[in-house]
C-alpha positions in Angstrom: -87.7 -157.9 -70.8 -90.5 -159.7 -69.1 -89.8 -163.2 -67.5 -92.3 -166.0 -68.0 -94.1 -164.3 -70.8 -95.8 -167.4 -72.3 -99.5 -167.4 -72.7 -100.0 -169.3 -69.4 -98.2 -166.5 -67.5 -99.5 -163.4 -69.2 -102.5 -162.9 -67.0 -100.3 -163.1 -63.9 -97.8 -160.6 -65.2 -100.2 -157.8 -66.3 -99.6 -156.1 -63.0 -95.9 -156.6 -63.0 -95.5 -155.4 -66.5 -96.7 -151.9 -65.5 -93.7 -151.5 -63.1 -91.2 -151.3 -66.0 -90.6 -148.0 -67.8 -88.1 -146.9 -70.4 -85.9 -143.9 -69.8 -88.0 -141.9 -72.2 -91.2 -142.8 -70.4 -89.6 -141.9 -67.0 -88.5 -138.5 -68.2 -91.9 -137.9 -69.9 -93.8 -138.7 -66.7 -91.6 -136.5 -64.5 -91.2 -133.6 -66.9 -94.8 -133.2 -68.0 -96.6 -134.3 -64.9 -97.8 -130.9 -63.7 -99.0 -130.0 -67.2 -100.9 -133.3 -67.3 -102.7 -132.4 -64.1 -104.1 -129.3 -65.7 -105.6 -131.4 -68.5 -107.3 -134.0 -66.4 -110.6 -132.1 -66.1 -110.7 -131.5 -69.8 -109.7 -134.9 -71.0 -111.3 -137.1 -68.4 -113.7 -138.8 -70.7 -111.0 -139.6 -73.2 -108.6 -140.9 -70.5 -111.0 -143.0 -68.5 -112.8 -145.7 -70.6 -116.5 -146.1 -69.8 -117.7 -149.4 -68.4 -119.9 -149.9 -71.4 -116.8 -150.0 -73.7 -115.4 -152.8 -71.7 -118.5 -154.8 -71.6 -119.5 -157.8 -73.7 -119.5 -156.6 -77.4 -117.0 -153.8 -76.6 -117.6 -150.6 -78.5 -120.2 -152.2 -80.7 -122.4 -153.6 -77.9 -126.1 -152.9 -78.6 -127.3 -149.7 -76.9 -130.6 -148.0 -76.1 -131.7 -144.7 -77.8 -133.2 -141.8 -76.0 -136.9 -142.6 -76.9 -139.0 -145.1 -78.8 -137.6 -145.5 -82.3 -139.6 -145.9 -85.6 -136.5 -147.5 -87.3 -133.7 -149.7 -86.2 -131.5 -149.5 -89.3 -130.7 -147.1 -92.2 -129.9 -147.4 -95.9 -128.5 -144.1 -97.3 -128.7 -143.8 -101.1 -126.3 -141.1 -102.2 -127.0 -139.5 -105.7 -123.6 -138.1 -106.5 -123.1 -135.1 -108.7 -126.1 -132.8 -107.8 -129.4 -134.3 -108.9 -131.5 -131.8 -110.9 -134.7 -131.6 -108.8 -136.7 -129.9 -111.6 -136.2 -133.0 -113.8 -136.7 -135.7 -111.1 -138.9 -134.8 -108.1 -140.0 -131.2 -108.3 -142.4 -130.4 -111.2 -142.1 -126.8 -112.4 -144.5 -126.1 -115.2 -143.8 -122.4 -114.8 -140.4 -122.9 -116.3 -142.0 -123.8 -119.6 -144.2 -120.7 -119.7 -142.0 -118.1 -118.1 -141.0 -115.2 -120.4 -138.2 -113.6 -118.4 -134.7 -115.0 -118.3 -133.0 -115.6 -115.0 -130.1 -113.3 -114.2 -129.3 -112.8 -117.8 -129.4 -116.5 -118.6 -132.1 -118.4 -120.5 -134.6 -120.4 -118.4 -134.4 -124.1 -119.1 -137.7 -126.0 -118.9 -137.6 -129.7 -118.0 -137.8 -132.0 -121.0 -139.6 -134.6 -118.8 -143.3 -134.9 -117.9 -144.5 -135.3 -114.4 -147.7 -137.3 -113.6 -149.6 -138.3 -110.5 -148.7 -141.8 -109.2 -150.3 -144.4 -106.9 -153.2 -143.8 -104.6 -151.6 -140.8 -103.2 -151.2 -139.0 -106.5 -147.6 -138.0 -105.8 -146.2 -136.4 -108.9 -143.0 -138.0 -110.2 -140.9 -137.6 -113.3 -141.2 -140.0 -116.3 -137.5 -140.8 -115.7 -138.7 -143.1 -112.9 -141.0 -145.6 -114.6 -140.3 -148.3 -112.0 -139.6 -146.2 -108.9 -142.9 -144.3 -109.5 -144.7 -147.5 -108.8 -143.5 -147.2 -105.2 -144.7 -143.6 -104.9 -147.1 -144.4 -102.0 -144.0 -145.3 -99.9 -142.1 -142.1 -100.7 -141.9 -138.9 -98.8 -140.3 -136.3 -101.1 -138.7 -133.2 -99.5 -138.8 -130.6 -102.2 -137.4 -127.8 -100.0 -133.9 -128.8 -99.2 -131.0 -126.4 -99.1 -127.3 -126.5 -98.2 -124.3 -124.3 -97.3 -122.0 -125.0 -100.2 -122.3 -125.1 -104.0 -119.1 -127.1 -104.6 -119.2 -130.9 -104.9 -116.5 -131.7 -102.3 -117.7 -129.6 -99.4 -121.4 -130.2 -100.2 -120.8 -134.0 -100.3 -119.1 -133.9 -96.8 -121.9 -131.8 -95.4 -124.3 -134.6 -96.6 -122.2 -137.5 -95.3 -120.6 -135.9 -92.2 -122.5 -132.8 -91.4 -119.5 -130.5 -91.9 -116.6 -130.0 -94.4 -114.3 -127.7 -92.5 -112.7 -130.2 -90.1 -112.6 -134.0 -90.1 -116.0 -135.0 -88.5 -117.6 -138.4 -87.9 -119.9 -139.5 -90.7 -123.6 -140.0 -90.2 -123.1 -143.8 -90.1 -120.5 -143.5 -87.5 -122.8 -141.5 -85.3 -125.6 -144.1 -85.7 -123.3 -147.0 -84.8 -121.8 -145.0 -81.9 -125.4 -144.4 -80.6 -126.9 -147.9 -81.2 -124.1 -150.3 -81.5 -124.3 -153.4 -83.7 -127.1 -155.9 -84.2 -124.7 -158.6 -85.5 -121.3 -158.9 -84.0 -120.2 -161.1 -86.9 -120.6 -158.5 -89.6 -119.5 -154.8 -89.8 -122.1 -152.5 -88.2 -121.6 -150.0 -91.1 -120.9 -150.9 -94.7 -120.3 -148.4 -97.5 -120.5 -149.5 -101.2 -119.7 -147.8 -104.5 -119.3 -149.8 -107.7 -115.8 -149.6 -109.1 -113.9 -147.7 -106.4 -114.2 -144.8 -104.0 -116.6 -141.9 -104.7 -115.6 -138.2 -104.5 -114.1 -137.4 -101.1 -113.2 -141.0 -100.7 -113.0 -142.6 -97.2 -113.9 -139.3 -95.6 -117.5 -140.1 -96.4 -117.6 -143.0 -93.9 -114.9 -141.8 -91.5 -115.1 -142.0 -87.7 -112.7 -139.0 -87.3 -112.1 -138.4 -83.6 -114.3 -141.3 -82.6 -112.8 -144.8 -82.1 -112.1 -146.5 -85.4 -114.6 -149.2 -84.6 -117.4 -146.8 -85.7 -116.1 -146.1 -89.2 -117.6 -147.7 -92.3 -116.2 -150.8 -94.0 -115.9 -150.2 -97.7 -117.0 -152.8 -100.2 -116.8 -152.8 -104.0 -120.1 -154.4 -105.0 -118.8 -155.1 -108.6 -116.5 -157.8 -107.2 -118.2 -161.2 -107.0 -115.7 -163.6 -105.2 -115.7 -163.2 -101.4 -111.9 -163.1 -101.3 -112.0 -160.1 -103.7 -114.9 -158.4 -101.8 -113.1 -158.8 -98.5 -109.4 -159.4 -98.9 -107.7 -162.1 -96.8 -111.1 -163.3 -95.5 -109.7 -166.9 -95.2 -106.4 -168.1 -94.0 -104.6 -170.8 -96.1 -102.1 -171.4 -93.3 -104.0 -172.3 -90.2 -107.4 -173.7 -89.3 -110.1 -171.9 -87.3 -109.0 -173.4 -83.9 -105.5 -172.3 -84.3 -106.6 -168.8 -85.4 -108.7 -168.5 -82.3 -105.7 -169.5 -80.1 -103.5 -166.9 -81.9 -106.1 -164.2 -81.6 -106.5 -164.9 -77.8 -102.7 -164.6 -77.3 -102.6 -161.4 -79.4 -105.5 -160.0 -77.3 -103.6 -160.6 -74.1 -100.5 -159.0 -75.4 -102.5 -156.0 -76.5 -104.0 -155.8 -73.1 -100.5 -155.4 -71.6 -99.9 -152.6 -74.1 -103.2 -150.9 -73.1 -102.3 -150.9 -69.4 -99.7 -148.1 -70.1 -101.9 -146.1 -72.4 -105.2 -146.0 -70.6 -107.9 -145.3 -73.2 -106.3 -145.7 -76.6 -109.1 -145.6 -79.2 -106.9 -146.6 -82.1 -105.7 -149.7 -80.2 -109.3 -150.6 -79.1 -110.4 -150.3 -82.7 -107.6 -152.5 -84.0 -108.4 -155.2 -81.4 -112.0 -155.0 -82.4 -111.1 -155.3 -86.1 -109.1 -158.5 -85.4 -112.1 -160.1 -83.7 -114.5 -159.0 -86.3 -112.3 -160.3 -89.1 -112.2 -163.7 -87.4 -116.0 -163.9 -87.0 -116.7 -162.7 -90.5 -115.1 -165.7 -92.1 -118.5 -167.5 -91.8 -121.1 -164.8 -91.8 -119.6 -162.6 -94.5 -119.0 -165.4 -96.9 -122.8 -166.1 -96.8 -124.0 -162.5 -96.7 -122.0 -161.3 -99.7 -122.9 -164.3 -101.9 -125.5 -162.9 -104.3 -125.5 -166.2 -106.3 -127.7 -167.6 -103.5 -130.6 -165.3 -104.6 -133.3 -166.9 -106.8 -133.5 -166.0 -110.4 -136.7 -163.9 -110.0 -135.0 -161.6 -107.5 -132.0 -161.1 -109.8 -134.3 -160.3 -112.6 -136.4 -157.9 -110.5 -133.3 -155.9 -109.5 -131.9 -155.8 -113.0 -128.9 -158.1 -112.4 -129.7 -159.8 -115.8 -129.7 -156.5 -117.7 -127.3 -156.1 -120.6 -126.4 -152.7 -119.2 -123.3 -153.2 -117.1 -124.0 -150.1 -114.9 -127.5 -151.4 -114.1 -126.0 -154.8 -113.3 -123.6 -153.1 -110.8 -126.3 -151.1 -109.2 -128.6 -154.2 -109.0 -125.8 -156.2 -107.3 -125.2 -153.3 -104.9 -128.9 -153.1 -103.8 -129.2 -156.8 -103.5 -126.2 -156.7 -101.2 -127.7 -153.8 -99.3 -130.9 -155.8 -98.6 -128.9 -158.9 -97.6 -126.8 -156.9 -95.2 -129.7 -155.0 -93.6 -131.7 -158.2 -93.0 -128.6 -159.7 -91.3 -128.4 -156.9 -88.8 -126.0 -154.4 -90.4 -127.0 -151.1 -88.8 -126.1 -148.6 -91.5 -125.6 -149.3 -95.2 -124.5 -146.6 -97.7 -124.9 -147.1 -101.4 -123.6 -144.7 -104.1 -124.5 -143.9 -107.7 -123.4 -141.0 -109.9 -123.9 -139.2 -113.2 -125.9 -136.2 -111.9 -123.4 -133.4 -112.7 -125.3 -132.3 -115.8 -123.9 -129.0 -117.0 -124.9 -130.1 -120.5 -127.7 -132.2 -122.1 -130.0 -132.7 -119.2 -132.4 -134.6 -121.5 -129.9 -137.4 -122.2 -127.8 -137.3 -119.1 -130.7 -137.3 -116.5 -132.4 -140.1 -118.4 -129.2 -142.2 -118.4 -128.4 -141.6 -114.7 -132.0 -142.4 -113.6 -132.2 -145.4 -115.9 -129.1 -146.9 -114.1 -130.8 -147.0 -110.7 -134.6 -146.8 -111.4 -135.2 -150.6 -111.4 -132.6 -151.5 -108.7 -134.0 -149.0 -106.2 -137.7 -149.9 -107.0 -136.9 -153.6 -106.5 -135.0 -152.8 -103.3 -138.0 -150.9 -101.7 -140.5 -153.5 -102.9 -138.3 -156.3 -101.6 -137.9 -154.7 -98.1 -141.7 -154.2 -97.9 -142.5 -157.7 -98.9 -140.1 -159.1 -96.4 -141.5 -156.9 -93.6 -138.2 -155.0 -93.3 -139.3 -151.6 -94.6 -141.2 -150.6 -91.5 -138.0 -150.9 -89.5 -135.6 -149.6 -92.1 -135.3 -145.9 -92.9 -134.3 -145.4 -96.5 -132.9 -142.0 -97.1 -131.9 -140.6 -100.6 -129.9 -137.4 -100.9 -127.6 -135.5 -103.2 -125.1 -132.7 -102.5 -127.3 -129.9 -104.0 -129.7 -129.2 -106.8 -129.4 -127.6 -110.2 -130.2 -124.2 -111.6 -133.4 -123.3 -113.4 -131.4 -121.4 -116.0 -129.3 -123.0 -118.8 -125.6 -123.4 -118.2 -123.9 -125.4 -121.0 -126.1 -126.4 -124.0 -129.3 -127.9 -122.5 -127.7 -128.2 -119.0 -127.9 -126.8 -115.5 -125.3 -125.4 -113.1 -125.0 -126.0 -109.3 -127.7 -124.6 -107.0 -127.3 -124.8 -103.2 -130.5 -123.0 -102.6 -132.9 -125.7 -103.7 -132.8 -129.5 -104.2 -134.9 -132.6 -103.3 -134.3 -135.6 -101.1 -136.7 -138.4 -100.2 -137.3 -140.8 -97.4 -139.2 -144.1 -97.2 -140.0 -146.7 -94.5 -139.0 -146.4 -90.8 -142.2 -144.7 -89.7 -142.2 -142.0 -92.4 -145.4 -141.0 -94.1 -145.6 -142.3 -97.7 -147.1 -140.7 -100.8 -146.4 -137.1 -99.8 -144.4 -134.1 -100.9 -143.1 -131.8 -98.2 -142.1 -128.2 -98.7 -141.8 -126.3 -101.9 -139.5 -124.2 -104.1 -140.5 -121.0 -105.9 -142.3 -121.1 -109.2 -139.1 -121.6 -111.1 -137.5 -124.1 -108.7 -134.6 -121.7 -108.0 -135.0 -121.3 -104.2 -136.6 -123.3 -101.4 -139.3 -121.1 -100.0 -141.9 -123.2 -98.0 -141.0 -125.5 -95.0 -137.3 -125.2 -95.8 -135.2 -128.1 -94.6 -131.4 -127.8 -94.0 -129.0 -130.8 -94.2 -128.7 -130.6 -90.4 -132.5 -130.9 -90.1 -132.4 -133.8 -92.5 -129.8 -135.5 -90.3 -131.7 -134.7 -87.1 -134.8 -136.4 -88.7 -132.8 -139.5 -89.4 -131.6 -139.6 -85.8 -135.1 -139.0 -84.5 -136.4 -142.0 -86.4 -133.7 -144.1 -84.7 -134.8 -142.8 -81.3 -132.2 -140.0 -80.7 -132.5 -136.4 -79.8 -129.8 -134.8 -82.0 -128.7 -132.3 -79.3 -128.3 -135.1 -76.7 -126.3 -137.5 -78.9 -122.8 -136.2 -78.2 -119.2 -137.3 -78.2 -116.6 -135.5 -76.1 -113.4 -134.6 -77.9 -110.7 -132.3 -76.6 -112.9 -130.9 -73.9 -115.9 -130.2 -76.2 -119.1 -132.1 -76.7 -119.6 -132.6 -80.5 -122.9 -133.4 -82.2 -123.7 -134.5 -85.8 -125.8 -131.3 -86.1 -123.0 -129.3 -84.3 -124.3 -126.0 -82.9 -127.0 -125.5 -85.5 -129.9 -126.2 -83.2 -131.5 -128.3 -85.9 -134.6 -130.1 -85.0 -136.2 -133.2 -86.7 -139.0 -132.5 -89.2 -141.7 -134.4 -87.2 -144.4 -133.6 -89.9 -142.7 -136.3 -92.0 -143.6 -139.1 -89.5 -146.8 -141.1 -89.7 
């Protein structure tokens, strides 16, 4: 269709190419032209690419936040299943002495002891023998609450701020706002040993934002780089030829873009080709845990006979390696917290799988000088009941749960907020999930109500229309 379409002529023919139209395109332009005029005002931001998106680095170019930040990167630790706050972070001695049952059910006292830890005296559960040693770095929020008591919706509220419609994940908002610190690695990496967690890829989606902002999933159990990232190397052509092919493909895509104005999906695909090419060197090194010294592997638990501990140790070593190489947002998952039965055994096992890896991760970040610029945020979908569900277990409780923060300008060694005497409901300095998200954005230098993305004529926010404000009392 286009004469002289070799690589040497493509640049000269970009303008000529736009003169040609198929019959369908001609009829579409004529038949819907007046309707399109009515939409211009509403869709202008989607139709006209910003100058920043076309600048060096494209959609992932580094950007400046609204105000001075206390953190430049985030590690989100997700405790999947609904972690029982009464057994982990929120001591409730009243449960052991209460004489009345709750709502017709027997009250269930925690089988675990809480003791003061560190210089701060922060009380933590005995299920955290290693993590408790880092108590002076932890800010435990004991007054969290959420809008849904079901796993799927509550998980999406935590990871995306909403469950009713596809919304960008927290990591996507962070990358959209700040861009990437390393153009040779993904700006956002999500990891879960052995496969996708509940709600799958929705947890790291970009939704109506360009695909360049979505998370890149990695299974940390896999050890070979070609298994961690499939097709990372080409067996057919060398790097020089790959670069020439990619340049040709980019120019062809540019012709395609001329007819489609701002096509976020196409921009994301072009960006992914570029990133995949650059990752051949940096990713191979970043994901190679074998380069770590033996004392680091031991500290994280990689040498443990417990395969689950090994998987978590590998995951947290990778998280540290990615963060120190400029990955903006890293999400790591663990599970085993849906304890409708046998809290004593189940909570001990779930905590035991991550206690040593998380403690080593925090200590490692601190010793390397990374913790002061890295916000570590641990959350779960909801808490558990103070009454017994199945034998020795607890049911879901959306009215009270605990999260914690560390690093990134956060005060360490404190507990913020409180639940009632039985741990059933958050009652003092209550913190919603939107406020938790607003606090994360504040640490990164953003005002949550000003970080917006226009879609279909509306400015969307991570915190939506909740009016949520950051909990500034958590900052040093």
